[in-house]
Backbone as XML, in Angstrom:
<?xml version="1.0"?>
<chain id="A" units="angstrom">
  <residue number="1" name="MET">
    <atom name="N" x="-1.400" y="-9.041" z="58.810"/>
    <atom name="CA" x="-0.214" y="-9.831" z="58.600"/>
    <atom name="C" x="0.874" y="-9.287" z="59.076"/>
  </residue>
  <residue number="2" name="LYS">
    <atom name="N" x="1.895" y="-10.103" z="59.579"/>
    <atom name="CA" x="3.194" y="-9.547" z="60.094"/>
    <atom name="C" x="4.233" y="-9.840" z="59.059"/>
  </residue>
  <residue number="3" name="VAL">
    <atom name="N" x="5.002" y="-8.946" z="58.500"/>
    <atom name="CA" x="6.069" y="-9.187" z="57.446"/>
    <atom name="C" x="7.369" y="-8.799" z="58.139"/>
  </residue>
  <residue number="4" name="VAL">
    <atom name="N" x="8.287" y="-9.640" z="57.867"/>
    <atom name="CA" x="9.783" y="-9.527" z="58.396"/>
    <atom name="C" x="10.331" y="-8.680" z="57.267"/>
  </residue>
  <residue number="5" name="VAL">
    <atom name="N" x="10.871" y="-7.506" z="57.748"/>
    <atom name="CA" x="11.705" y="-6.813" z="56.696"/>
    <atom name="C" x="13.233" y="-6.654" z="57.010"/>
  </residue>
  <residue number="6" name="GLU">
    <atom name="N" x="13.913" y="-6.961" z="56.050"/>
    <atom name="CA" x="15.413" y="-6.803" z="56.456"/>
    <atom name="C" x="16.026" y="-5.756" z="55.415"/>
  </residue>
  <residue number="7" name="ASN">
    <atom name="N" x="16.844" y="-4.792" z="56.089"/>
    <atom name="CA" x="17.493" y="-3.764" z="55.331"/>
    <atom name="C" x="18.897" y="-4.129" z="54.859"/>
  </residue>
  <residue number="8" name="LEU">
    <atom name="N" x="19.548" y="-3.361" z="54.254"/>
    <atom name="CA" x="20.910" y="-3.709" z="53.581"/>
    <atom name="C" x="21.921" y="-4.027" z="54.750"/>
  </residue>
  <residue number="9" name="THR">
    <atom name="N" x="21.655" y="-3.623" z="56.001"/>
    <atom name="CA" x="22.766" y="-3.780" z="56.942"/>
    <atom name="C" x="22.487" y="-5.238" z="57.666"/>
  </residue>
  <residue number="10" name="GLY">
    <atom name="N" x="21.313" y="-5.840" z="57.276"/>
    <atom name="CA" x="20.964" y="-7.048" z="57.911"/>
    <atom name="C" x="20.158" y="-6.857" z="58.940"/>
  </residue>
  <residue number="11" name="THR">
    <atom name="N" x="19.606" y="-5.814" z="59.428"/>
    <atom name="CA" x="18.839" y="-5.622" z="60.592"/>
    <atom name="C" x="17.318" y="-5.914" z="60.082"/>
  </residue>
  <residue number="12" name="LEU">
    <atom name="N" x="16.719" y="-6.717" z="61.007"/>
    <atom name="CA" x="15.312" y="-7.191" z="60.844"/>
    <atom name="C" x="14.466" y="-6.376" z="61.720"/>
  </residue>
  <residue number="13" name="PHE">
    <atom name="N" x="13.235" y="-6.020" z="61.141"/>
    <atom name="CA" x="12.256" y="-5.386" z="61.812"/>
    <atom name="C" x="10.911" y="-5.963" z="61.377"/>
  </residue>
  <residue number="14" name="TYR">
    <atom name="N" x="10.022" y="-5.867" z="62.174"/>
    <atom name="CA" x="8.435" y="-6.303" z="61.711"/>
    <atom name="C" x="7.607" y="-5.300" z="61.346"/>
  </residue>
  <residue number="15" name="VAL">
    <atom name="N" x="6.775" y="-5.348" z="60.515"/>
    <atom name="CA" x="5.731" y="-4.575" z="60.031"/>
    <atom name="C" x="4.372" y="-5.213" z="60.047"/>
  </residue>
  <residue number="16" name="GLN">
    <atom name="N" x="3.474" y="-4.549" z="60.580"/>
    <atom name="CA" x="2.102" y="-5.270" z="60.779"/>
    <atom name="C" x="1.275" y="-4.587" z="59.768"/>
  </residue>
  <residue number="17" name="VAL">
    <atom name="N" x="0.573" y="-5.200" z="58.729"/>
    <atom name="CA" x="-0.250" y="-4.670" z="57.871"/>
    <atom name="C" x="-1.503" y="-5.505" z="57.586"/>
  </residue>
  <residue number="18" name="GLY">
    <atom name="N" x="-2.504" y="-5.022" z="57.107"/>
    <atom name="CA" x="-3.743" y="-5.616" z="57.062"/>
    <atom name="C" x="-3.682" y="-6.789" z="55.863"/>
  </residue>
  <residue number="19" name="ASN">
    <atom name="N" x="-4.577" y="-7.763" z="56.051"/>
    <atom name="CA" x="-4.461" y="-8.954" z="54.944"/>
    <atom name="C" x="-4.839" y="-8.381" z="53.434"/>
  </residue>
  <residue number="20" name="LYS">
    <atom name="N" x="-5.352" y="-7.146" z="53.592"/>
    <atom name="CA" x="-5.704" y="-6.760" z="52.101"/>
    <atom name="C" x="-4.863" y="-5.494" z="51.734"/>
  </residue>
  <residue number="21" name="ALA">
    <atom name="N" x="-3.574" y="-5.301" z="52.405"/>
    <atom name="CA" x="-2.724" y="-4.235" z="52.373"/>
    <atom name="C" x="-2.105" y="-4.165" z="50.948"/>
  </residue>
  <residue number="22" name="THR">
    <atom name="N" x="-1.904" y="-3.123" z="50.452"/>
    <atom name="CA" x="-1.144" y="-3.061" z="49.040"/>
    <atom name="C" x="0.364" y="-2.655" z="49.338"/>
  </residue>
  <residue number="23" name="VAL">
    <atom name="N" x="1.086" y="-2.638" z="48.195"/>
    <atom name="CA" x="2.549" y="-2.238" z="48.393"/>
    <atom name="C" x="2.678" y="-0.726" z="49.037"/>
  </residue>
  <residue number="24" name="ALA">
    <atom name="N" x="1.606" y="0.190" z="48.683"/>
    <atom name="CA" x="1.786" y="1.390" z="49.217"/>
    <atom name="C" x="1.444" y="1.403" z="50.705"/>
  </residue>
  <residue number="25" name="ASP">
    <atom name="N" x="0.661" y="0.574" z="51.242"/>
    <atom name="CA" x="0.256" y="0.557" z="52.487"/>
    <atom name="C" x="1.658" y="0.102" z="53.154"/>
  </residue>
  <residue number="26" name="LEU">
    <atom name="N" x="2.463" y="-0.962" z="52.951"/>
    <atom name="CA" x="3.659" y="-1.378" z="53.414"/>
    <atom name="C" x="4.600" y="-0.113" z="53.529"/>
  </residue>
  <residue number="27" name="LYS">
    <atom name="N" x="4.742" y="0.452" z="52.286"/>
    <atom name="CA" x="5.641" y="1.612" z="52.290"/>
    <atom name="C" x="5.416" y="2.626" z="53.195"/>
  </residue>
  <residue number="28" name="ARG">
    <atom name="N" x="4.039" y="3.088" z="53.476"/>
    <atom name="CA" x="3.626" y="4.087" z="54.340"/>
    <atom name="C" x="4.028" y="3.665" z="55.878"/>
  </residue>
  <residue number="29" name="GLU">
    <atom name="N" x="3.673" y="2.240" z="56.210"/>
    <atom name="CA" x="3.990" y="1.855" z="57.396"/>
    <atom name="C" x="5.523" y="1.638" z="57.915"/>
  </residue>
  <residue number="30" name="ILE">
    <atom name="N" x="6.364" y="1.540" z="56.757"/>
    <atom name="CA" x="7.793" y="1.649" z="56.944"/>
    <atom name="C" x="8.223" y="2.981" z="57.063"/>
  </residue>
  <residue number="31" name="GLU">
    <atom name="N" x="7.706" y="3.965" z="56.382"/>
    <atom name="CA" x="7.878" y="5.285" z="56.540"/>
    <atom name="C" x="7.676" y="5.816" z="57.799"/>
  </residue>
  <residue number="32" name="ALA">
    <atom name="N" x="6.667" y="5.520" z="58.566"/>
    <atom name="CA" x="6.058" y="5.920" z="59.661"/>
    <atom name="C" x="7.073" y="5.331" z="60.891"/>
  </residue>
  <residue number="33" name="GLN">
    <atom name="N" x="7.421" y="4.013" z="60.758"/>
    <atom name="CA" x="8.234" y="3.386" z="61.773"/>
    <atom name="C" x="9.622" y="3.727" z="61.770"/>
  </residue>
  <residue number="34" name="GLN">
    <atom name="N" x="10.252" y="3.746" z="60.475"/>
    <atom name="CA" x="11.744" y="3.812" z="60.337"/>
    <atom name="C" x="12.134" y="5.085" z="59.829"/>
  </residue>
  <residue number="35" name="LYS">
    <atom name="N" x="11.156" y="6.083" z="59.676"/>
    <atom name="CA" x="11.481" y="7.483" z="59.031"/>
    <atom name="C" x="12.327" y="7.408" z="57.843"/>
  </residue>
  <residue number="36" name="LEU">
    <atom name="N" x="11.828" y="6.424" z="56.877"/>
    <atom name="CA" x="12.640" y="6.380" z="55.529"/>
    <atom name="C" x="11.784" y="6.965" z="54.428"/>
  </residue>
  <residue number="37" name="PRO">
    <atom name="N" x="12.159" y="7.466" z="53.439"/>
    <atom name="CA" x="11.415" y="8.205" z="52.455"/>
    <atom name="C" x="10.664" y="7.158" z="51.551"/>
  </residue>
  <residue number="38" name="TYR">
    <atom name="N" x="9.204" y="7.407" z="51.805"/>
    <atom name="CA" x="8.236" y="6.300" z="50.900"/>
    <atom name="C" x="8.681" y="6.151" z="49.490"/>
  </residue>
  <residue number="39" name="ASP">
    <atom name="N" x="8.957" y="7.270" z="48.769"/>
    <atom name="CA" x="9.127" y="7.133" z="47.425"/>
    <atom name="C" x="10.359" y="6.552" z="46.761"/>
  </residue>
  <residue number="40" name="ARG">
    <atom name="N" x="11.208" y="6.253" z="47.857"/>
    <atom name="CA" x="12.571" y="5.585" z="47.496"/>
    <atom name="C" x="12.584" y="4.085" z="47.890"/>
  </residue>
  <residue number="41" name="LEU">
    <atom name="N" x="11.654" y="3.584" z="48.465"/>
    <atom name="CA" x="11.606" y="2.244" z="49.148"/>
    <atom name="C" x="11.423" y="1.390" z="47.997"/>
  </residue>
  <residue number="42" name="ILE">
    <atom name="N" x="12.279" y="0.339" z="47.910"/>
    <atom name="CA" x="12.103" y="-0.836" z="47.114"/>
    <atom name="C" x="12.163" y="-2.226" z="47.722"/>
  </residue>
  <residue number="43" name="PHE">
    <atom name="N" x="11.421" y="-3.204" z="47.419"/>
    <atom name="CA" x="11.383" y="-4.448" z="48.013"/>
    <atom name="C" x="11.354" y="-5.530" z="47.109"/>
  </residue>
  <residue number="44" name="ILE">
    <atom name="N" x="12.214" y="-6.603" z="47.751"/>
    <atom name="CA" x="12.140" y="-7.921" z="46.933"/>
    <atom name="C" x="11.666" y="-8.993" z="47.963"/>
  </residue>
  <residue number="45" name="LEU">
    <atom name="N" x="10.803" y="-9.733" z="47.530"/>
    <atom name="CA" x="10.291" y="-10.865" z="48.256"/>
    <atom name="C" x="11.189" y="-12.096" z="48.254"/>
  </residue>
  <residue number="46" name="ASP">
    <atom name="N" x="11.441" y="-12.599" z="49.389"/>
    <atom name="CA" x="12.288" y="-13.909" z="49.476"/>
    <atom name="C" x="11.324" y="-15.128" z="49.352"/>
  </residue>
  <residue number="47" name="THR">
    <atom name="N" x="11.365" y="-15.761" z="48.388"/>
    <atom name="CA" x="10.429" y="-17.016" z="48.386"/>
    <atom name="C" x="11.288" y="-18.318" z="48.214"/>
  </residue>
  <residue number="48" name="ASP">
    <atom name="N" x="10.932" y="-19.286" z="49.120"/>
    <atom name="CA" x="11.615" y="-20.476" z="49.123"/>
    <atom name="C" x="10.677" y="-21.611" z="49.344"/>
  </residue>
  <residue number="49" name="ASP">
    <atom name="N" x="10.543" y="-22.295" z="48.212"/>
    <atom name="CA" x="9.519" y="-23.421" z="48.161"/>
    <atom name="C" x="10.151" y="-24.920" z="48.323"/>
  </residue>
  <residue number="50" name="HIS">
    <atom name="N" x="11.221" y="-24.794" z="49.015"/>
    <atom name="CA" x="12.143" y="-26.065" z="49.286"/>
    <atom name="C" x="12.636" y="-26.747" z="48.066"/>
  </residue>
  <residue number="51" name="ASP">
    <atom name="N" x="12.206" y="-26.573" z="46.939"/>
    <atom name="CA" x="12.896" y="-27.200" z="45.725"/>
    <atom name="C" x="13.759" y="-26.094" z="45.147"/>
  </residue>
  <residue number="52" name="HIS">
    <atom name="N" x="13.521" y="-24.944" z="45.218"/>
    <atom name="CA" x="14.397" y="-23.832" z="44.705"/>
    <atom name="C" x="14.339" y="-22.502" z="45.348"/>
  </residue>
  <residue number="53" name="HIS">
    <atom name="N" x="15.288" y="-21.637" z="45.477"/>
    <atom name="CA" x="15.100" y="-20.504" z="46.028"/>
    <atom name="C" x="15.013" y="-19.341" z="44.991"/>
  </residue>
  <residue number="54" name="ARG">
    <atom name="N" x="14.126" y="-18.365" z="45.063"/>
    <atom name="CA" x="14.064" y="-17.415" z="44.213"/>
    <atom name="C" x="13.571" y="-16.087" z="44.953"/>
  </residue>
  <residue number="55" name="SER">
    <atom name="N" x="13.754" y="-15.018" z="44.226"/>
    <atom name="CA" x="13.463" y="-13.734" z="44.821"/>
    <atom name="C" x="12.547" y="-12.861" z="43.721"/>
  </residue>
  <residue number="56" name="GLN">
    <atom name="N" x="11.738" y="-12.235" z="44.201"/>
    <atom name="CA" x="10.837" y="-11.568" z="43.287"/>
    <atom name="C" x="10.668" y="-10.016" z="43.500"/>
  </residue>
  <residue number="57" name="LEU">
    <atom name="N" x="10.859" y="-9.103" z="42.602"/>
    <atom name="CA" x="10.823" y="-7.665" z="42.872"/>
    <atom name="C" x="9.262" y="-7.403" z="43.107"/>
  </residue>
  <residue number="58" name="ILE">
    <atom name="N" x="8.957" y="-6.775" z="44.179"/>
    <atom name="CA" x="7.683" y="-6.141" z="44.384"/>
    <atom name="C" x="7.452" y="-4.799" z="43.826"/>
  </residue>
  <residue number="59" name="LYS">
    <atom name="N" x="6.771" y="-4.811" z="42.696"/>
    <atom name="CA" x="6.907" y="-3.579" z="41.967"/>
    <atom name="C" x="5.483" y="-2.699" z="42.533"/>
  </residue>
  <residue number="60" name="ASP">
    <atom name="N" x="5.568" y="-1.382" z="42.643"/>
    <atom name="CA" x="4.439" y="-0.575" z="43.207"/>
    <atom name="C" x="3.983" y="0.404" z="42.146"/>
  </residue>
  <residue number="61" name="ASP">
    <atom name="N" x="4.251" y="0.078" z="40.893"/>
    <atom name="CA" x="3.891" y="1.079" z="39.719"/>
    <atom name="C" x="2.439" y="0.756" z="39.337"/>
  </residue>
  <residue number="62" name="VAL">
    <atom name="N" x="1.710" y="-0.059" z="39.888"/>
    <atom name="CA" x="0.407" y="-0.318" z="39.482"/>
    <atom name="C" x="-0.447" y="-0.198" z="40.841"/>
  </residue>
  <residue number="63" name="ASP">
    <atom name="N" x="-1.498" y="0.736" z="40.652"/>
    <atom name="CA" x="-2.297" y="1.027" z="41.716"/>
    <atom name="C" x="-3.134" y="-0.145" z="42.261"/>
  </residue>
  <residue number="64" name="GLY">
    <atom name="N" x="-3.193" y="-0.227" z="43.507"/>
    <atom name="CA" x="-4.186" y="-1.133" z="44.178"/>
    <atom name="C" x="-3.676" y="-2.623" z="44.134"/>
  </residue>
  <residue number="65" name="VAL">
    <atom name="N" x="-2.447" y="-2.841" z="43.684"/>
    <atom name="CA" x="-2.058" y="-4.315" z="43.745"/>
    <atom name="C" x="-1.727" y="-4.680" z="45.142"/>
  </residue>
  <residue number="66" name="LEU">
    <atom name="N" x="-2.298" y="-5.824" z="45.591"/>
    <atom name="CA" x="-2.283" y="-6.357" z="46.909"/>
    <atom name="C" x="-0.897" y="-6.999" z="47.185"/>
  </residue>
  <residue number="67" name="LEU">
    <atom name="N" x="-0.513" y="-6.952" z="48.324"/>
    <atom name="CA" x="0.844" y="-7.713" z="48.678"/>
    <atom name="C" x="0.573" y="-9.151" z="48.452"/>
  </residue>
  <residue number="68" name="VAL">
    <atom name="N" x="-0.665" y="-9.563" z="48.805"/>
    <atom name="CA" x="-0.765" y="-11.210" z="48.661"/>
    <atom name="C" x="-0.789" y="-11.510" z="47.048"/>
  </residue>
  <residue number="69" name="ASP">
    <atom name="N" x="-1.096" y="-10.542" z="46.215"/>
    <atom name="CA" x="-1.040" y="-10.802" z="44.818"/>
    <atom name="C" x="0.509" y="-11.101" z="44.540"/>
  </residue>
  <residue number="70" name="TYR">
    <atom name="N" x="1.559" y="-10.713" z="45.193"/>
    <atom name="CA" x="2.962" y="-10.873" z="44.901"/>
    <atom name="C" x="3.412" y="-12.171" z="45.761"/>
  </residue>
  <residue number="71" name="GLY">
    <atom name="N" x="2.417" y="-12.807" z="46.595"/>
    <atom name="CA" x="2.836" y="-13.928" z="47.391"/>
    <atom name="C" x="3.229" y="-13.664" z="48.756"/>
  </residue>
  <residue number="72" name="VAL">
    <atom name="N" x="3.067" y="-12.306" z="49.172"/>
    <atom name="CA" x="3.373" y="-11.949" z="50.657"/>
    <atom name="C" x="2.240" y="-12.649" z="51.466"/>
  </residue>
  <residue number="73" name="GLN">
    <atom name="N" x="2.694" y="-13.204" z="52.413"/>
    <atom name="CA" x="1.784" y="-13.730" z="53.368"/>
    <atom name="C" x="2.307" y="-13.558" z="54.850"/>
  </residue>
  <residue number="74" name="ASP">
    <atom name="N" x="1.487" y="-13.888" z="55.942"/>
    <atom name="CA" x="2.000" y="-13.652" z="57.255"/>
    <atom name="C" x="3.318" y="-14.325" z="57.415"/>
  </residue>
  <residue number="75" name="GLY">
    <atom name="N" x="4.501" y="-13.524" z="57.913"/>
    <atom name="CA" x="5.727" y="-14.170" z="58.303"/>
    <atom name="C" x="6.635" y="-14.055" z="56.997"/>
  </residue>
  <residue number="76" name="SER">
    <atom name="N" x="6.119" y="-13.488" z="55.734"/>
    <atom name="CA" x="6.949" y="-13.408" z="54.674"/>
    <atom name="C" x="8.289" y="-12.507" z="54.975"/>
  </residue>
  <residue number="77" name="HIS">
    <atom name="N" x="9.402" y="-12.880" z="54.233"/>
    <atom name="CA" x="10.585" y="-12.281" z="54.546"/>
    <atom name="C" x="10.870" y="-11.183" z="53.233"/>
  </residue>
  <residue number="78" name="VAL">
    <atom name="N" x="10.849" y="-10.043" z="53.473"/>
    <atom name="CA" x="11.016" y="-9.038" z="52.467"/>
    <atom name="C" x="12.281" y="-8.220" z="52.656"/>
  </residue>
  <residue number="79" name="TYR">
    <atom name="N" x="13.218" y="-8.211" z="51.680"/>
    <atom name="CA" x="14.265" y="-7.271" z="51.486"/>
    <atom name="C" x="13.995" y="-5.878" z="51.170"/>
  </residue>
  <residue number="80" name="MET">
    <atom name="N" x="14.613" y="-4.877" z="51.867"/>
    <atom name="CA" x="14.138" y="-3.606" z="51.624"/>
    <atom name="C" x="15.381" y="-2.789" z="51.213"/>
  </residue>
  <residue number="81" name="PHE">
    <atom name="N" x="15.382" y="-2.085" z="50.197"/>
    <atom name="CA" x="16.394" y="-1.196" z="49.680"/>
    <atom name="C" x="15.827" y="0.122" z="49.523"/>
  </residue>
  <residue number="82" name="VAL">
    <atom name="N" x="16.844" y="1.152" z="49.729"/>
    <atom name="CA" x="16.495" y="2.574" z="49.613"/>
    <atom name="C" x="17.115" y="3.179" z="48.394"/>
  </residue>
  <residue number="83" name="ASN">
    <atom name="N" x="16.416" y="3.482" z="47.209"/>
    <atom name="CA" x="16.919" y="4.025" z="46.013"/>
    <atom name="C" x="17.717" y="5.241" z="46.234"/>
  </residue>
  <residue number="84" name="PRO">
    <atom name="N" x="18.871" y="5.330" z="45.836"/>
    <atom name="CA" x="19.717" y="6.529" z="46.028"/>
    <atom name="C" x="19.089" y="7.847" z="45.491"/>
  </residue>
  <residue number="85" name="VAL">
    <atom name="N" x="19.319" y="8.930" z="46.019"/>
    <atom name="CA" x="18.808" y="10.109" z="45.337"/>
    <atom name="C" x="19.373" y="10.371" z="43.905"/>
  </residue>
  <residue number="86" name="ASP">
    <atom name="N" x="18.470" y="10.793" z="42.997"/>
    <atom name="CA" x="19.212" y="11.195" z="41.708"/>
    <atom name="C" x="19.875" y="12.411" z="41.825"/>
  </residue>
  <residue number="87" name="ASP">
    <atom name="N" x="21.037" y="12.620" z="41.736"/>
    <atom name="CA" x="21.751" y="13.792" z="41.730"/>
    <atom name="C" x="22.017" y="14.370" z="40.423"/>
  </residue>
  <residue number="88" name="GLY">
    <atom name="N" x="21.456" y="13.726" z="39.350"/>
    <atom name="CA" x="21.691" y="14.252" z="38.002"/>
    <atom name="C" x="22.947" y="13.756" z="37.390"/>
  </residue>
  <residue number="89" name="SER">
    <atom name="N" x="23.835" y="12.958" z="38.187"/>
    <atom name="CA" x="25.064" y="12.584" z="37.636"/>
    <atom name="C" x="24.865" y="11.240" z="36.848"/>
  </residue>
  <residue number="90" name="THR">
    <atom name="N" x="25.865" y="11.044" z="35.869"/>
    <atom name="CA" x="25.742" y="9.909" z="34.986"/>
    <atom name="C" x="26.670" y="8.819" z="35.497"/>
  </residue>
  <residue number="91" name="ASP">
    <atom name="N" x="27.385" y="9.197" z="36.541"/>
    <atom name="CA" x="28.491" y="8.311" z="37.046"/>
    <atom name="C" x="27.935" y="7.427" z="38.146"/>
  </residue>
  <residue number="92" name="HIS">
    <atom name="N" x="27.410" y="6.224" z="37.895"/>
    <atom name="CA" x="26.834" y="5.388" z="38.945"/>
    <atom name="C" x="27.683" y="4.192" z="38.811"/>
  </residue>
  <residue number="93" name="PRO">
    <atom name="N" x="28.672" y="3.882" z="39.760"/>
    <atom name="CA" x="29.615" y="2.681" z="39.757"/>
    <atom name="C" x="28.856" y="1.385" z="40.071"/>
  </residue>
  <residue number="94" name="PHE">
    <atom name="N" x="27.750" y="1.328" z="40.571"/>
    <atom name="CA" x="27.097" y="0.192" z="40.954"/>
    <atom name="C" x="26.060" y="-0.149" z="39.897"/>
  </residue>
  <residue number="95" name="GLU">
    <atom name="N" x="25.623" y="0.556" z="38.944"/>
    <atom name="CA" x="24.578" y="0.502" z="37.994"/>
    <atom name="C" x="24.917" y="-0.663" z="37.053"/>
  </residue>
  <residue number="96" name="PHE">
    <atom name="N" x="24.207" y="-1.447" z="36.893"/>
    <atom name="CA" x="24.396" y="-2.707" z="35.916"/>
    <atom name="C" x="23.476" y="-2.599" z="34.720"/>
  </residue>
  <residue number="97" name="ASN">
    <atom name="N" x="23.983" y="-2.785" z="33.541"/>
    <atom name="CA" x="23.279" y="-2.380" z="32.436"/>
    <atom name="C" x="23.356" y="-3.740" z="31.607"/>
  </residue>
  <residue number="98" name="TRP">
    <atom name="N" x="22.319" y="-4.448" z="31.089"/>
    <atom name="CA" x="22.324" y="-5.621" z="30.456"/>
    <atom name="C" x="23.096" y="-5.371" z="29.152"/>
  </residue>
  <residue number="99" name="PHE">
    <atom name="N" x="23.066" y="-4.226" z="28.504"/>
    <atom name="CA" x="23.850" y="-3.991" z="27.233"/>
    <atom name="C" x="25.480" y="-4.083" z="27.492"/>
  </residue>
  <residue number="100" name="ASP">
    <atom name="N" x="25.691" y="-3.495" z="28.619"/>
    <atom name="CA" x="27.065" y="-3.376" z="28.945"/>
    <atom name="C" x="27.693" y="-4.965" z="29.298"/>
  </residue>
  <residue number="101" name="SER">
    <atom name="N" x="26.744" y="-5.663" z="29.767"/>
    <atom name="CA" x="27.305" y="-7.024" z="30.038"/>
    <atom name="C" x="27.417" y="-7.909" z="28.960"/>
  </residue>
  <residue number="102" name="VAL">
    <atom name="N" x="26.661" y="-7.662" z="27.822"/>
    <atom name="CA" x="26.861" y="-8.146" z="26.635"/>
    <atom name="C" x="28.073" y="-7.931" z="25.865"/>
  </residue>
  <residue number="103" name="LEU">
    <atom name="N" x="28.230" y="-6.684" z="25.837"/>
    <atom name="CA" x="29.435" y="-6.165" z="25.173"/>
    <atom name="C" x="30.747" y="-6.250" z="25.806"/>
  </residue>
  <residue number="104" name="GLY">
    <atom name="N" x="30.561" y="-6.196" z="27.237"/>
    <atom name="CA" x="31.777" y="-6.096" z="28.176"/>
    <atom name="C" x="32.656" y="-7.238" z="28.213"/>
  </residue>
</chain>
């Protein structure tokens, strides 16, 4: 299947993976094509069923989960983010914490 991937700058590219591809397979293909670090890639699936628009985080912490299990199909639009390097700092201006939002 061909998946449309969009990065933070709005650039689109296409990734061809098998119908039984896992999240790890998608990451490996993007790492090879785009020279991005496999272990820092994060994906959100854009789903639109004409009644409402929603997005779903594609988790890769479960071994063997297929992309189709998340609803990814030929032509799906996936947003790609690159997780920043953890430099040990506790100062992350863009980090959102639920606890902070309740007290804030």
